Backbone as CSV, one residue per row, in Angstrom:
resi,resn,N_x,N_y,N_z,CA_x,CA_y,CA_z,C_x,C_y,C_z
1,MET,-55.342,-3.861,46.989,-56.260,-3.522,48.092,-57.701,-3.563,47.614
2,ARG,-57.973,-3.053,46.392,-59.349,-3.031,45.885,-59.904,-4.444,45.756
3,SER,-59.063,-5.388,45.322,-59.538,-6.765,45.182,-59.930,-7.340,46.523
4,LEU,-59.251,-6.936,47.607,-59.605,-7.433,48.928,-60.957,-6.909,49.366
5,VAL,-61.281,-5.689,48.959,-62.577,-5.108,49.314,-63.703,-5.781,48.544
6,LEU,-63.455,-6.106,47.287,-64.501,-6.694,46.444,-64.773,-8.142,46.782
7,LEU,-63.801,-8.854,47.348,-63.960,-10.282,47.579,-65.140,-10.617,48.478
8,PRO,-65.309,-9.934,49.642,-66.485,-10.260,50.469,-67.799,-9.971,49.757
9,VAL,-67.833,-8.906,48.967,-69.065,-8.578,48.243,-69.399,-9.646,47.230
10,LEU,-68.377,-10.111,46.496,-68.601,-11.166,45.520,-69.068,-12.440,46.195
11,SER,-68.483,-12.782,47.329,-68.889,-13.983,48.049,-70.335,-13.896,48.480
12,LEU,-70.765,-12.709,48.955,-72.148,-12.528,49.386,-73.110,-12.703,48.235
13,LEU,-72.750,-12.134,47.070,-73.621,-12.265,45.903,-73.773,-13.710,45.483
14,LEU,-72.681,-14.454,45.494,-72.762,-15.860,45.117,-73.591,-16.647,46.111
15,ALA,-73.459,-16.344,47.397,-74.215,-17.060,48.415,-75.687,-16.781,48.321
16,CYS,-76.042,-15.594,47.812,-77.449,-15.222,47.745,-78.071,-15.560,46.400
17,GLY,-77.429,-16.377,45.612,-78.071,-16.892,44.412,-77.806,-16.125,43.154
18,ALA,-76.872,-15.154,43.161,-76.569,-14.441,41.934,-75.987,-15.408,40.933
19,ALA,-76.415,-15.316,39.679,-75.973,-16.260,38.664,-75.903,-15.560,37.338
20,PRO,-75.059,-16.043,36.425,-75.006,-15.442,35.095,-76.281,-15.719,34.349
21,PRO,-76.606,-14.909,33.337,-77.838,-15.119,32.589,-77.854,-16.492,31.950
22,ALA,-79.041,-17.121,31.961,-79.181,-18.445,31.361,-79.171,-18.319,29.851
23,ALA,-78.773,-19.404,29.181,-78.781,-19.422,27.722,-80.211,-19.372,27.228
24,PRO,-80.469,-18.757,26.084,-81.835,-18.671,25.575,-82.407,-20.049,25.289
25,LEU,-83.715,-20.178,25.479,-84.379,-21.457,25.257,-84.521,-21.731,23.777
26,ASP,-84.443,-23.000,23.430,-84.742,-23.434,22.076,-86.216,-23.187,21.812
27,SER,-86.548,-22.545,20.725,-87.940,-22.210,20.444,-88.810,-23.437,20.273
28,SER,-88.205,-24.595,20.037,-88.991,-25.815,19.878,-89.209,-26.541,21.193
29,ALA,-88.540,-26.086,22.251,-88.658,-26.760,23.532,-89.980,-26.415,24.187
30,PRO,-90.525,-27.342,25.051,-91.807,-27.077,25.711,-91.784,-25.824,26.556
31,GLU,-90.597,-25.471,27.114,-90.531,-24.313,27.995,-90.571,-23.000,27.249
32,ALA,-90.388,-23.022,25.912,-90.197,-21.784,25.175,-91.394,-20.861,25.257
33,GLY,-92.601,-21.419,25.337,-93.781,-20.570,25.344,-94.247,-20.181,26.714
34,LYS,-93.474,-20.497,27.754,-93.915,-20.237,29.110,-93.214,-19.017,29.682
35,ARG,-93.337,-18.857,30.993,-92.777,-17.685,31.648,-91.293,-17.572,31.365
36,ALA,-90.842,-16.385,30.953,-89.446,-16.202,30.573,-88.586,-15.803,31.763
37,ALA,-89.168,-15.080,32.729,-88.369,-14.554,33.836,-88.170,-15.610,34.902
38,VAL,-86.932,-15.955,35.202,-86.598,-16.877,36.270,-85.650,-16.154,37.206
39,HIS,-86.136,-15.794,38.370,-85.328,-15.018,39.291,-84.390,-15.939,40.072
40,PRO,-83.215,-15.457,40.456,-82.324,-16.266,41.283,-82.981,-16.562,42.616
41,PRO,-82.651,-17.702,43.229,-83.364,-18.136,44.424,-83.175,-17.237,45.628
42,GLY,-82.067,-16.503,45.721,-81.846,-15.647,46.881,-81.361,-16.451,48.070
43,CYS,-81.125,-15.778,49.172,-80.613,-16.454,50.360,-81.724,-17.247,51.020
44,ARG,-81.400,-18.437,51.510,-82.336,-19.263,52.257,-81.827,-19.374,53.687
45,GLY,-82.740,-19.403,54.634,-82.351,-19.529,56.021,-82.253,-20.981,56.455
46,SER,-82.021,-21.189,57.737,-81.998,-22.502,58.380,-80.956,-23.442,57.799
47,GLY,-79.969,-22.899,57.108,-78.901,-23.748,56.605,-79.270,-24.580,55.405
48,SER,-80.436,-24.359,54.787,-80.834,-25.167,53.641,-79.990,-24.816,52.431
49,ALA,-79.712,-25.822,51.626,-78.883,-25.617,50.444,-79.687,-24.933,49.357
50,VAL,-79.010,-24.206,48.494,-79.655,-23.528,47.382,-79.100,-24.087,46.082
51,ALA,-79.986,-24.624,45.248,-79.560,-25.153,43.963,-79.589,-24.048,42.928
52,PRO,-78.734,-24.096,41.929,-78.779,-23.110,40.849,-80.024,-23.300,40.015
53,PRO,-80.491,-22.262,39.300,-81.711,-22.392,38.505,-81.639,-23.482,37.460
54,GLY,-80.473,-23.786,36.917,-80.365,-24.816,35.902,-79.187,-25.728,36.188
55,SER,-79.243,-26.936,35.671,-78.163,-27.885,35.872,-77.316,-27.937,34.616
56,ASN,-76.088,-28.383,34.742,-75.235,-28.503,33.576,-75.097,-29.968,33.189
57,GLU,-74.579,-30.176,32.010,-74.511,-31.533,31.469,-73.612,-32.430,32.313
58,ALA,-72.524,-31.888,32.844,-71.623,-32.700,33.662,-72.328,-33.219,34.905
59,THR,-73.169,-32.386,35.518,-73.908,-32.808,36.704,-74.881,-33.919,36.356
60,ARG,-75.580,-33.783,35.219,-76.516,-34.839,34.806,-75.785,-36.143,34.510
61,GLN,-74.631,-36.052,33.916,-73.869,-37.254,33.600,-73.403,-37.964,34.864
62,ARG,-72.993,-37.188,35.866,-72.590,-37.807,37.132,-73.770,-38.507,37.795
63,ALA,-74.939,-37.885,37.753,-76.136,-38.496,38.343,-76.493,-39.788,37.618
64,ALA,-76.431,-39.772,36.278,-76.753,-40.967,35.499,-75.759,-42.093,35.779
65,ALA,-74.475,-41.744,35.881,-73.455,-42.756,36.157,-73.661,-43.383,37.529
66,ALA,-74.056,-42.570,38.526,-74.299,-43.097,39.867,-75.481,-44.061,39.870
67,ALA,-76.527,-43.742,39.086,-77.690,-44.620,39.029,-77.348,-45.937,38.338
68,ARG,-76.575,-45.870,37.257,-76.209,-47.089,36.529,-75.292,-47.998,37.346
69,ALA,-74.604,-47.430,38.312,-73.689,-48.220,39.136,-74.418,-49.050,40.187
70,THR,-75.709,-48.817,40.371,-76.459,-49.554,41.385,-76.795,-50.956,40.888
71,ASP,-77.013,-51.879,41.839,-77.360,-53.255,41.487,-78.764,-53.366,40.891
72,GLY,-79.583,-52.336,41.096,-80.960,-52.410,40.636,-81.191,-51.880,39.235
73,TRP,-80.133,-51.519,38.508,-80.293,-50.941,37.173,-81.003,-51.920,36.241
74,GLY,-82.173,-51.515,35.742,-82.908,-52.309,34.778,-83.615,-53.526,35.333
75,LYS,-83.732,-53.664,36.657,-84.334,-54.858,37.250,-85.793,-54.675,37.639
76,GLY,-86.370,-53.529,37.330,-87.792,-53.329,37.600,-88.057,-52.663,38.933
77,TYR,-89.269,-52.109,39.045,-89.604,-51.386,40.268,-89.768,-52.293,41.471
78,ARG,-90.114,-53.551,41.257,-90.265,-54.444,42.404,-88.930,-54.695,43.092
79,ALA,-87.835,-54.474,42.374,-86.506,-54.678,42.949,-85.891,-53.372,43.445
80,LEU,-86.636,-52.289,43.410,-86.106,-50.984,43.782,-85.702,-50.950,45.254
81,GLN,-84.503,-50.464,45.497,-83.998,-50.302,46.855,-83.696,-48.828,47.095
82,PRO,-83.924,-48.332,48.321,-83.684,-46.899,48.583,-82.198,-46.574,48.542
83,PRO,-81.829,-45.437,47.961,-80.427,-45.014,47.952,-80.019,-44.502,49.332
84,PRO,-78.726,-44.238,49.553,-78.271,-43.720,50.850,-79.048,-42.476,51.267
85,GLY,-79.417,-42.439,52.544,-80.175,-41.314,53.079,-81.668,-41.556,53.101
86,PHE,-82.172,-42.540,52.359,-83.600,-42.854,52.310,-83.892,-44.120,53.109
87,HIS,-85.120,-44.207,53.597,-85.578,-45.446,54.226,-86.973,-45.765,53.705
88,ALA,-87.294,-47.042,53.668,-88.608,-47.474,53.197,-89.649,-47.175,54.268
89,VAL,-90.797,-46.669,53.831,-91.919,-46.392,54.723,-92.961,-47.485,54.493
90,PRO,-93.351,-48.227,55.549,-94.336,-49.292,55.350,-95.618,-48.752,54.736
91,VAL,-96.140,-49.465,53.763,-97.390,-49.088,53.107,-98.516,-49.847,53.785
92,ALA,-99.481,-49.106,54.354,-100.587,-49.731,55.070,-101.429,-50.554,54.116
93,LYS,-101.846,-51.726,54.572,-102.715,-52.591,53.790,-104.160,-52.371,54.204
94,ASN,-105.068,-52.575,53.270,-106.489,-52.445,53.585,-106.913,-53.546,54.548
95,VAL,-107.718,-53.166,55.516,-108.209,-54.140,56.501,-109.718,-54.081,56.542
96,ASP,-110.340,-55.160,57.012,-111.795,-55.192,57.119,-112.264,-54.188,58.157
97,ASP,-113.496,-53.705,57.989,-114.055,-52.761,58.958,-114.063,-53.374,60.342
98,GLY,-113.585,-52.620,61.309,-113.585,-53.100,62.676,-112.335,-53.869,63.046
99,ALA,-111.504,-54.216,62.067,-110.313,-55.001,62.357,-109.177,-54.133,62.877
100,ALA,-109.203,-52.848,62.559,-108.122,-51.963,62.976,-108.293,-51.551,64.431
101,ASP,-107.215,-51.207,65.057,-107.234,-50.735,66.435,-107.935,-49.387,66.471
102,GLU,-108.963,-49.274,67.316,-109.731,-48.031,67.366,-108.899,-46.869,67.870
103,ASP,-107.821,-47.164,68.611,-106.989,-46.093,69.149,-106.028,-45.537,68.113
104,GLU,-105.844,-46.246,67.000,-104.905,-45.806,65.989,-105.564,-44.798,65.053
105,ASP,-104.799,-43.815,64.649,-105.308,-42.850,63.679,-105.458,-43.522,62.330
106,GLU,-106.564,-43.249,61.660,-106.780,-43.819,60.345,-105.939,-43.073,59.316
107,VAL,-105.204,-43.817,58.532,-104.374,-43.257,57.492,-104.860,-43.786,56.154
108,GLU,-105.290,-42.884,55.297,-105.797,-43.290,53.993,-104.630,-43.510,53.040
109,THR,-104.508,-44.735,52.545,-103.436,-45.068,51.618,-103.932,-44.863,50.193
110,PRO,-103.213,-44.082,49.388,-103.648,-43.883,48.002,-103.754,-45.207,47.261
111,ALA,-104.718,-45.278,46.367,-104.912,-46.503,45.592,-103.675,-46.771,44.748
112,ASN,-103.305,-48.032,44.661,-102.207,-48.504,43.821,-100.824,-48.075,44.296
113,LEU,-100.715,-47.562,45.527,-99.396,-47.249,46.079,-98.712,-48.556,46.469
114,VAL,-97.541,-48.809,45.897,-96.856,-50.076,46.163,-95.592,-49.904,47.003
115,MET,-95.010,-48.720,47.003,-93.840,-48.490,47.847,-93.667,-46.994,48.113
116,LYS,-93.030,-46.714,49.226,-92.854,-45.319,49.638,-91.522,-45.200,50.365
117,TYR,-90.822,-44.086,50.103,-89.528,-43.850,50.724,-89.470,-42.418,51.248
118,ALA,-88.710,-42.219,52.311,-88.525,-40.888,52.879,-87.041,-40.659,53.127
119,TYR,-86.642,-39.402,53.011,-85.242,-39.009,53.198,-85.079,-38.484,54.612
120,ASP,-84.099,-39.014,55.333,-83.927,-38.615,56.731,-82.459,-38.361,57.074
121,ASP,-81.679,-37.929,56.073,-80.246,-37.771,56.266,-79.826,-36.315,56.434
122,HIS,-80.788,-35.414,56.525,-80.463,-33.991,56.634,-81.588,-33.303,57.387
123,GLU,-81.219,-32.458,58.333,-82.203,-31.813,59.203,-83.120,-30.862,58.452
124,PHE,-82.632,-30.253,57.363,-83.383,-29.199,56.711,-83.916,-29.591,55.332
125,ILE,-83.789,-30.852,54.938,-84.274,-31.293,53.641,-85.258,-32.434,53.841
126,SER,-86.439,-32.286,53.297,-87.467,-33.321,53.393,-87.812,-33.809,51.992
127,VAL,-87.741,-35.127,51.782,-88.048,-35.728,50.491,-88.918,-36.959,50.722
128,VAL,-90.003,-37.065,49.968,-90.860,-38.243,50.015,-91.042,-38.751,48.590
129,VAL,-90.816,-40.043,48.385,-90.972,-40.672,47.074,-92.039,-41.749,47.177
130,GLU,-93.021,-41.696,46.276,-94.073,-42.701,46.230,-94.089,-43.337,44.842
131,VAL,-94.248,-44.653,44.813,-94.305,-45.393,43.554,-95.666,-46.073,43.459
132,PHE,-96.402,-45.773,42.377,-97.721,-46.345,42.148,-97.675,-47.289,40.950
133,ASP,-98.513,-48.301,40.994,-98.660,-49.231,39.878,-100.118,-49.161,39.419
134,HIS,-100.387,-48.310,38.422,-101.737,-48.152,37.895,-101.959,-49.107,36.721
135,ARG,-103.190,-49.376,36.433,-103.512,-50.127,35.226,-103.261,-49.237,34.016
136,ALA,-102.656,-49.801,32.996,-102.383,-49.040,31.781,-103.653,-48.977,30.945
137,ALA,-104.480,-47.998,31.242,-105.784,-47.901,30.586,-105.912,-46.600,29.814
138,ARG,-104.857,-46.240,29.074,-104.907,-45.001,28.297,-105.854,-45.177,27.117
139,PRO,-106.818,-44.259,26.959,-107.753,-44.352,25.826,-107.020,-44.358,24.489
140,GLU,-107.530,-45.124,23.566,-106.900,-45.217,22.252,-106.857,-43.844,21.587
141,GLY,-105.705,-43.505,21.032,-105.541,-42.231,20.351,-105.206,-41.066,21.259
142,GLN,-105.167,-41.287,22.570,-104.854,-40.212,23.513,-103.394,-40.314,23.932
143,SER,-102.704,-39.188,23.968,-101.297,-39.199,24.367,-101.172,-39.552,25.843
144,LEU,-100.026,-40.099,26.212,-99.782,-40.421,27.609,-99.787,-39.158,28.458
145,PHE,-99.269,-38.059,27.924,-99.266,-36.795,28.657,-100.688,-36.379,29.008
146,ARG,-101.575,-36.383,28.032,-102.958,-35.991,28.288,-103.630,-36.945,29.276
147,HIS,-103.376,-38.235,29.119,-103.962,-39.222,30.027,-103.483,-38.990,31.457
148,ALA,-102.178,-38.698,31.625,-101.645,-38.467,32.963,-102.229,-37.206,33.580
149,VAL,-102.372,-36.151,32.773,-102.954,-34.906,33.284,-104.387,-35.141,33.745
150,ARG,-105.163,-35.812,32.921,-106.574,-36.016,33.254,-106.751,-36.949,34.446
151,SER,-105.835,-37.879,34.617,-106.016,-38.908,35.638,-105.301,-38.623,36.957
152,PHE,-104.142,-37.966,36.903,-103.299,-37.911,38.087,-102.854,-36.521,38.502
153,ASP,-103.237,-35.481,37.749,-102.875,-34.125,38.137,-104.099,-33.403,38.665
154,ALA,-103.885,-32.537,39.660,-105.007,-31.829,40.275,-105.785,-30.995,39.272
155,ASN,-105.109,-30.486,38.240,-105.787,-29.677,37.232,-106.487,-30.507,36.171
156,GLY,-106.389,-31.824,36.269,-106.987,-32.670,35.257,-108.484,-32.493,35.110
157,GLU,-109.154,-32.101,36.185,-110.603,-31.913,36.114,-110.986,-30.710,35.262
158,ASP,-109.988,-29.864,34.937,-110.254,-28.694,34.095,-110.065,-28.993,32.615
159,VAL,-109.624,-30.206,32.274,-109.356,-30.555,30.886,-110.656,-30.953,30.189
160,THR,-110.898,-30.369,29.037,-112.060,-30.735,28.231,-111.582,-31.337,26.918
161,ASP,-112.479,-32.017,26.223,-112.123,-32.665,24.959,-111.677,-31.657,23.910
162,GLU,-112.147,-30.421,24.027,-111.820,-29.410,23.023,-110.410,-28.841,23.212
163,MET,-109.799,-29.062,24.360,-108.485,-28.486,24.648,-107.380,-29.347,24.048
164,ALA,-106.429,-28.691,23.380,-105.268,-29.393,22.840,-104.243,-29.609,23.945
165,ASP,-103.384,-30.602,23.750,-102.361,-30.891,24.759,-101.518,-29.662,25.071
166,ALA,-101.187,-28.889,24.029,-100.325,-27.726,24.213,-100.956,-26.675,25.116
167,SER,-102.280,-26.701,25.273,-102.954,-25.667,26.061,-102.748,-25.847,27.559
168,PHE,-102.383,-27.048,28.000,-102.123,-27.198,29.435,-100.676,-27.579,29.738
169,VAL,-99.799,-27.481,28.771,-98.371,-27.632,29.039,-97.908,-26.561,30.030
170,ASN,-98.503,-25.365,29.937,-98.102,-24.252,30.796,-98.472,-24.444,32.259
171,TRP,-99.213,-25.487,32.574,-99.493,-25.771,33.976,-98.239,-26.237,34.707
172,PHE,-97.243,-26.649,33.953,-96.044,-27.231,34.547,-94.821,-26.361,34.256
173,ASP,-93.797,-26.514,35.072,-92.556,-25.787,34.860,-91.620,-26.549,33.926
174,ARG,-91.839,-27.825,33.772,-91.062,-28.616,32.822,-91.871,-29.838,32.432
175,VAL,-91.931,-30.142,31.144,-92.614,-31.333,30.630,-91.711,-31.999,29.605
176,ALA,-91.586,-33.313,29.688,-90.809,-34.069,28.700,-91.595,-35.318,28.319
177,GLU,-91.650,-35.619,27.031,-92.261,-36.840,26.517,-91.176,-37.634,25.798
178,LEU,-91.006,-38.897,26.200,-89.904,-39.710,25.704,-90.396,-41.094,25.310
179,ARG,-89.524,-41.804,24.598,-89.683,-43.239,24.362,-88.339,-43.881,24.631
180,ASP,-88.331,-45.044,25.288,-87.058,-45.709,25.534,-86.764,-46.699,24.412
181,GLU,-85.680,-47.447,24.565,-85.252,-48.364,23.513,-86.257,-49.474,23.250
182,LYS,-87.109,-49.781,24.231,-88.126,-50.818,24.063,-89.445,-50.252,23.554
183,GLY,-89.472,-48.943,23.268,-90.688,-48.331,22.752,-91.679,-47.914,23.810
184,ARG,-91.315,-48.012,25.075,-92.227,-47.617,26.145,-92.386,-46.099,26.164
185,ARG,-93.622,-45.645,26.289,-93.888,-44.207,26.385,-93.597,-43.722,27.801
186,ILE,-93.007,-42.530,27.895,-92.632,-41.949,29.180,-93.010,-40.479,29.183
187,VAL,-93.571,-40.018,30.280,-93.839,-38.598,30.489,-93.237,-38.201,31.829
188,GLU,-92.569,-37.075,31.836,-91.998,-36.561,33.077,-92.334,-35.081,33.177
189,TRP,-92.815,-34.658,34.333,-93.110,-33.235,34.526,-92.661,-32.789,35.913
190,ALA,-92.581,-31.477,36.086,-92.178,-30.906,37.361,-92.880,-29.574,37.541
191,TYR,-93.208,-29.257,38.778,-93.826,-27.966,39.068,-93.653,-27.632,40.541
192,VAL,-93.829,-26.373,40.863,-93.745,-25.893,42.234,-95.158,-25.766,42.782
193,GLU,-95.371,-26.338,43.938,-96.672,-26.268,44.601,-96.572,-25.269,45.741
194,LYS,-97.320,-24.181,45.641,-97.265,-23.132,46.651,-98.258,-23.419,47.768
195,GLY,-98.049,-22.755,48.889,-98.909,-22.928,50.046,-98.149,-22.512,51.283
196,CYS,-98.566,-23.031,52.440,-97.849,-22.712,53.674,-96.408,-23.194,53.598
197,ASP,-96.211,-24.333,52.955,-94.868,-24.876,52.757,-94.649,-25.080,51.269
198,ARG,-93.622,-24.437,50.733,-93.297,-24.562,49.320,-92.785,-25.969,49.047
199,ALA,-93.303,-26.600,48.030,-92.854,-27.940,47.674,-92.607,-28.025,46.183
200,GLU,-91.600,-28.775,45.811,-91.320,-29.042,44.414,-91.767,-30.472,44.120
201,LEU,-92.557,-30.640,43.061,-93.085,-31.948,42.692,-92.468,-32.399,41.383
202,TYR,-91.903,-33.588,41.400,-91.320,-34.202,40.212,-92.028,-35.537,40.008
203,GLU,-92.617,-35.748,38.828,-93.367,-36.974,38.575,-92.966,-37.582,37.236
204,ARG,-93.001,-38.908,37.193,-92.655,-39.640,35.975,-93.671,-40.764,35.784
205,PHE,-94.100,-40.947,34.536,-95.066,-41.979,34.170,-94.452,-42.838,33.065
206,ILE,-94.491,-44.158,33.248,-93.922,-45.074,32.263,-94.931,-46.168,31.951
207,GLU,-95.291,-46.314,30.694,-96.163,-47.407,30.273,-95.308,-48.650,30.031
208,GLU,-95.649,-49.728,30.716,-94.946,-50.994,30.542,-95.971,-52.122,30.515
209,GLY,-96.365,-52.519,29.311,-97.367,-53.572,29.190,-98.671,-53.168,29.844
210,GLU,-99.108,-53.953,30.820,-100.353,-53.675,31.534,-100.148,-52.734,32.719
211,HIS,-98.929,-52.269,32.889,-98.617,-51.389,34.019,-98.409,-49.955,33.550
212,LEU,-98.845,-49.030,34.380,-98.468,-47.629,34.239,-97.776,-47.252,35.538
213,TRP,-96.451,-47.261,35.504,-95.687,-46.896,36.687,-95.710,-45.382,36.852
214,HIS,-95.979,-44.948,38.062,-96.125,-43.524,38.376,-95.271,-43.254,39.610
215,VAL,-94.213,-42.469,39.420,-93.298,-42.158,40.515,-93.446,-40.683,40.852
216,ARG,-93.705,-40.404,42.104,-93.939,-39.029,42.563,-92.913,-38.689,43.636
217,MET,-92.130,-37.641,43.408,-91.133,-37.200,44.377,-91.443,-35.775,44.813
218,GLU,-91.663,-35.605,46.091,-91.947,-34.288,46.668,-90.742,-33.845,47.481
219,VAL,-90.221,-32.668,47.146,-89.022,-32.160,47.796,-89.344,-30.834,48.464
220,MET,-88.999,-30.724,49.751,-89.306,-29.507,50.491,-88.357,-29.408,51.684
221,PRO,-87.551,-28.383,51.784,-87.301,-27.365,50.783,-86.341,-27.876,49.726
222,SER,-85.742,-26.978,48.931,-84.901,-27.381,47.812,-83.645,-28.095,48.294
223,ALA,-83.363,-29.208,47.647,-82.147,-29.961,47.930,-81.053,-29.519,46.962
224,PRO,-79.801,-29.807,47.273,-78.729,-29.492,46.329,-79.011,-30.126,44.967
225,GLU,-78.677,-29.401,43.917,-79.008,-29.845,42.558,-78.441,-31.221,42.236
226,GLU,-77.206,-31.464,42.600,-76.603,-32.750,42.251,-77.294,-33.900,42.978
227,ASP,-77.676,-33.710,44.239,-78.426,-34.741,44.958,-79.777,-34.981,44.293
228,LEU,-80.456,-33.890,43.953,-81.774,-33.997,43.342,-81.718,-34.795,42.039
229,LEU,-80.745,-34.491,41.191,-80.610,-35.200,39.928,-80.245,-36.665,40.145
230,ARG,-79.431,-36.936,41.147,-79.072,-38.327,41.441,-80.282,-39.121,41.917
231,TRP,-81.127,-38.504,42.753,-82.329,-39.194,43.213,-83.293,-39.469,42.061
232,MET,-83.459,-38.491,41.166,-84.335,-38.725,40.028,-83.796,-39.833,39.133
233,ALA,-82.483,-39.853,38.931,-81.898,-40.924,38.119,-82.130,-42.278,38.778
234,HIS,-82.050,-42.332,40.102,-82.225,-43.597,40.817,-83.679,-44.071,40.791
235,PHE,-84.614,-43.160,41.086,-86.017,-43.560,41.181,-86.731,-43.557,39.832
236,PHE,-86.359,-42.640,38.940,-87.061,-42.505,37.663,-86.468,-43.396,36.566
237,ASP,-85.137,-43.441,36.478,-84.485,-44.068,35.329,-84.018,-45.496,35.598
238,ALA,-83.406,-45.718,36.758,-82.716,-46.984,37.004,-83.609,-48.220,36.947
239,PRO,-84.811,-48.224,37.541,-85.585,-49.467,37.574,-85.874,-50.068,36.199
240,LEU,-86.173,-49.240,35.209,-86.489,-49.751,33.873,-85.431,-49.356,32.849
241,ALA,-84.260,-48.936,33.330,-83.154,-48.538,32.445,-83.639,-47.534,31.409
242,GLY,-84.368,-46.535,31.887,-84.966,-45.553,30.991,-84.096,-44.333,30.773
243,PRO,-84.385,-43.578,29.713,-83.616,-42.361,29.424,-84.064,-41.202,30.305
244,ALA,-83.190,-40.225,30.438,-83.506,-39.005,31.177,-83.671,-37.856,30.194
245,PRO,-84.598,-36.923,30.452,-84.716,-35.745,29.583,-83.433,-34.924,29.596
246,ALA,-83.091,-34.371,28.471,-81.857,-33.587,28.378,-81.912,-32.326,29.225
247,ASP,-83.125,-31.819,29.510,-83.250,-30.570,30.266,-83.670,-30.804,31.706
248,ARG,-83.515,-32.017,32.205,-83.893,-32.287,33.598,-83.094,-31.381,34.530
249,ARG,-83.778,-30.800,35.506,-83.131,-29.873,36.430,-84.024,-29.649,37.642
250,GLY,-83.476,-29.009,38.646,-84.250,-28.620,39.809,-85.015,-27.337,39.531
251,LEU,-85.952,-27.018,40.413,-86.814,-25.855,40.201,-86.564,-24.744,41.207
252,ALA,-85.425,-24.772,41.892,-85.143,-23.733,42.879,-85.197,-22.365,42.233
253,GLY,-85.961,-21.467,42.854,-86.067,-20.109,42.352,-87.039,-19.937,41.200
254,LYS,-87.725,-21.009,40.808,-88.634,-20.942,39.673,-89.944,-20.271,40.075
255,GLU,-90.376,-19.287,39.287,-91.699,-18.695,39.481,-92.727,-19.598,38.820
256,THR,-93.908,-19.648,39.373,-94.929,-20.532,38.852,-96.307,-19.944,39.102
257,THR,-97.258,-20.312,38.267,-98.625,-19.854,38.475,-99.369,-20.749,39.413
258,ARG,-98.812,-21.885,39.802,-99.500,-22.774,40.723,-99.533,-22.183,42.118
C-alpha cells in the first residue's frame, strides 16, 4: 500500500525536473571555474518539453549516428539540407535604392548570411538556424575563440588587449575549442539569453581556408535534449564532417549571468 502512495509523488517529482546530482566537473574543463549551482528546470507550462540538465554519452552517440546517416555528411555547407521539421527561409538579397516595393516592410539581412532555417513541427518549440560565411580574417597570433568573441559576440566590445582569453570564458555556459582531422580550428559556445523571452543560443565557428563558417542556432523554449543534440550534429558537424565536443548538451535549467 505504501508503494502505491509514493508512486504519484515520485512521478510528480520526475515531471518537475528532479534529477540526481551531477557528477563533479573535471578541474581542467572550461566549466570548472564557473557557476557551480545548476538548478533543475522545474515544471514548464504549455506542454513544452523539459530537457535534463546534462546529456549522456548514449544520447550524443545516437545524435552523431543520425547526422552521419544523412546524404550531406562531409559535403560542405553549400549542400546543407534542412532535417525533418525544418524548412528553408528565403534570404533577402540586397536591392538598389527605390527598387523595393514601398508597401513592403524593410527587413535588414545580416551581412554574410547565406542560409536560414526555421523549425515548424511543434506548436511550443521555436528554433531558428542561421549560417554565415565570413572572411577568415583572424589576426595572426590570436586564437579563434578570442577572434569570435571580439567579432561576433555582443560582449566583444568589452574585450581589451590586456584581457586574457580565460577572463571572458565565463561569459558563456559552455565553450569548446577543437581541431578536426584536417587541422581546421573550431570553436563552439552556448549561453542563455534572458529577456522577455528566454532563448538558448548555440554557436559554432569553423575556419576553412578563406572561409569562417558561423552557425547560429536559437532555441526558444527548450527542446527535448535528444532533438537538440541531433540538430546540432546535423547543422554543426555534418557539413564538414567535424567532431563534436564531448560535453555538448542542452542548457535547460542553466543559471546564467547574461
